[in-house]
LUMKE-104847 format. One record per residue (C-alpha): residue in one letter; x negated, y, z negated. Coordinates in Angstrom, 1 decimal, decimal comma, padded with zeros to 4 digits. Last residue first. Example, Ala and Ser with C-alpha at 12.3 -4.5 7.8 and 13.67 -1.06 7.14 Angstrom:
2
code;X;Y;Z
s;-013,7;-001,1;-007,1
a;-012,3;-004,5;-007,8
This chain:
208
code;X;Y;Z
a;024,3;028,1;012,1
g;024,3;031,2;014,1
p;023,5;034,5;012,4
p;026,5;036,4;010,9
g;028,5;038,7;013,0
g;028,3;042,3;014,3
e;026,7;041,2;017,6
d;026,1;037,5;017,9
s;029,1;037,1;020,1
p;031,5;034,3;019,2
e;031,2;030,9;020,9
g;034,1;029,7;023,0
l;031,9;027,5;025,2
d;032,7;029,7;028,2
e;031,7;032,8;026,2
r;028,4;031,3;025,0
v;027,6;030,0;028,5
g;028,1;033,5;029,9
g;025,8;034,9;027,2
a;023,2;032,4;028,0
a;023,4;033,4;031,6
d;022,9;037,1;030,6
a;019,8;036,0;028,6
e;018,7;034,1;031,7
g;019,1;037,1;033,9
d;017,2;039,3;031,4
e;014,3;036,8;031,3
r;014,2;036,4;035,0
g;014,1;040,0;035,9
d;011,0;039,8;037,9
g;012,7;037,5;040,5
g;015,1;040,3;041,5
n;014,6;043,4;039,4
d;017,7;045,1;040,9
g;020,1;042,9;039,0
l;019,1;039,4;037,8
l;022,6;038,5;036,9
p;023,8;038,7;040,5
a;021,2;036,1;041,4
l;022,1;033,5;038,8
p;025,2;032,1;040,6
p;028,2;031,2;038,4
l;028,3;027,5;037,5
d;030,5;025,5;039,9
g;027,6;023,6;041,3
v;027,1;022,2;037,8
s;030,2;020,1;038,4
a;034,0;020,1;037,9
l;033,7;022,9;035,3
g;035,9;023,7;032,3
l;033,0;024,9;030,2
r;033,7;022,3;027,5
e;034,3;019,6;030,1
l;031,0;020,4;032,0
f;029,0;020,1;028,8
d;030,8;016,9;027,8
a;029,9;015,5;031,2
t;026,3;016,0;030,4
t;023,6;018,6;031,2
g;020,1;017,6;032,2
y;016,8;016,8;030,6
l;013,6;015,2;032,1
v;011,3;013,2;029,8
p;007,6;013,5;030,4
r;005,7;011,0;032,6
g;002,5;011,1;030,7
p;000,6;012,5;033,7
g;002,9;012,8;036,7
e;006,3;011,8;038,0
e;008,9;013,3;035,8
r;011,1;010,9;033,8
g;014,9;010,5;033,9
v;018,2;012,0;032,8
e;017,7;012,5;029,1
a;020,9;014,1;027,8
l;022,3;017,5;027,0
l;025,7;018,7;025,6
g;026,2;015,5;023,5
r;025,8;017,3;020,2
d;022,8;015,1;019,4
v;021,2;016,0;022,7
l;021,7;019,7;021,9
a;020,1;019,2;018,5
r;017,2;017,4;019,9
l;016,6;020,2;022,5
v;016,7;022,7;019,6
g;014,0;020,9;017,8
e;011,7;020,4;020,8
s;012,0;024,0;022,0
n;008,5;025,4;021,1
v;008,5;029,1;021,9
g;008,0;031,3;025,0
r;011,5;030,6;026,3
i;010,3;029,8;029,9
a;007,3;027,8;028,7
s;009,3;026,0;026,1
i;011,8;024,9;028,8
q;009,0;023,7;031,1
h;007,4;021,8;028,2
r;010,7;020,1;027,3
t;011,1;018,9;030,9
v;013,7;020,0;033,5
p;016,3;018,4;035,7
q;017,9;020,8;035,7
k;017,0;024,5;036,3
y;020,4;026,2;035,9
a;022,0;024,1;033,2
v;018,7;023,4;031,5
i;017,9;027,1;031,1
a;021,4;028,0;030,0
l;021,4;025,3;027,3
t;018,0;026,4;026,0
e;019,2;030,0;025,7
l;022,5;028,8;024,0
a;020,5;026,6;021,5
a;018,1;029,5;020,7
k;021,1;031,8;020,1
t;022,6;029,3;017,7
l;025,6;027,1;018,6
r;028,5;027,1;016,2
g;029,4;023,8;014,6
h;031,5;021,1;016,4
r;028,7;018,7;017,1
s;027,4;019,3;013,6
s;030,3;017,4;012,1
l;029,6;014,2;014,1
v;025,9;014,3;013,3
f;026,5;014,8;009,6
r;029,1;012,1;009,3
e;026,9;009,7;011,2
v;023,9;010,4;009,0
a;026,0;009,8;005,9
p;027,3;006,5;007,2
a;023,8;005,4;008,4
a;022,0;005,8;005,1
d;021,6;002,1;004,6
p;020,1;001,9;008,1
n;017,2;004,0;006,8
t;016,5;006,8;009,3
y;013,7;006,1;011,7
l;010,0;007,0;012,0
r;008,0;005,6;014,9
w;005,0;003,3;015,4
g;003,7;001,9;018,7
g;003,8;-001,0;021,1
a;007,6;-000,7;021,7
v;008,3;-000,7;018,0
p;006,3;-000,8;014,7
r;008,7;000,7;012,1
l;008,5;003,4;009,5
v;011,6;003,9;007,4
i;013,2;007,1;006,1
g;015,9;007,4;003,5
s;013,3;006,1;001,0
g;014,0;003,1;-001,1
r;010,7;003,5;-003,1
a;009,2;000,2;-002,0
t;010,4;000,5;001,6
y;008,9;003,9;002,2
d;005,6;002,9;000,6
e;005,4;-000,4;002,6
a;005,7;001,5;005,9
l;003,1;004,0;004,7
g;000,8;001,1;003,8
e;001,3;-000,5;007,2
l;000,4;002,8;008,8
l;-002,7;003,2;006,6
r;-004,0;-000,2;007,6
e;-003,3;000,3;011,3
a;-005,0;003,7;011,2
e;-008,1;002,1;009,6
q;-008,2;-000,5;012,3
r;-007,8;002,3;015,0
d;-010,8;004,3;013,8
i;-010,3;007,8;012,2
e;-009,9;011,3;013,6
v;-006,4;012,2;012,6
a;-005,1;012,5;016,2
q;-007,4;009,8;017,6
a;-006,1;007,3;015,0
l;-002,6;008,2;015,9
s;-003,2;007,6;019,6
a;-004,9;004,3;018,9
s;-002,2;003,2;016,5
s;000,3;003,7;019,4
l;002,9;006,4;019,1
p;006,7;005,7;019,5
e;008,6;008,7;021,0
d;009,7;012,2;020,0
a;006,7;012,8;017,6
v;007,0;015,6;015,1
f;007,4;013,3;012,0
l;004,8;010,7;013,2
v;002,2;013,5;013,3
a;003,2;014,6;009,8
e;003,0;011,0;008,4
l;-000,4;010,4;009,9
e;-001,6;013,7;008,4
r;-000,2;012,7;005,0
s;-001,9;009,3;005,2
v;-005,2;011,1;006,0
p;-004,8;013,3;003,0
d;-004,4;010,4;000,6
r;-001,9;011,5;-002,1
p;000,7;008,9;-000,9
d;-002,0;006,2;-001,6
s;-001,4;003,4;000,9
m;000,0;000,0;000,0
């Protein structure tokens, strides 16, 4: 069993927490700068720690790597939370991300983050959980990153037959043309907000 105070174990745990797919012991070893055998030993220790203390998180070897999962015993609470969050108000970050995917799909997480200028991993996960976005394939290239697109639920909430029915972006760009991308995408996010029945951010509390 690993020592929870061990700094290397903490680093492994942190890397696993932010990963969106199983990570091999070799990749994890490289991330925390130890050899693979030591990484395997610490990972097995972390898995035992979670089990021994009845944690809400479990660490499993899967698909040739390691990944954190919620404890199956906590499934009812997790399900209630996910289902209730699907009907909560979308944040400004979620609306921006939704607009980017809607107009540029299929698109990768890195492409979305590059457009927004901030890491968008968390907001993407939230939108996938709400059923508004989904993984639609893999991009051909190094690492084959996941491609995201909108779902049938997204179209249903906006009252659209297809993404081809979205309003064109060009009029939103105004006189700046291609240089007004940020303003145009902000306006597009506002249009998505209205179609989704979201209240304006002006004069109200911040999004949940």
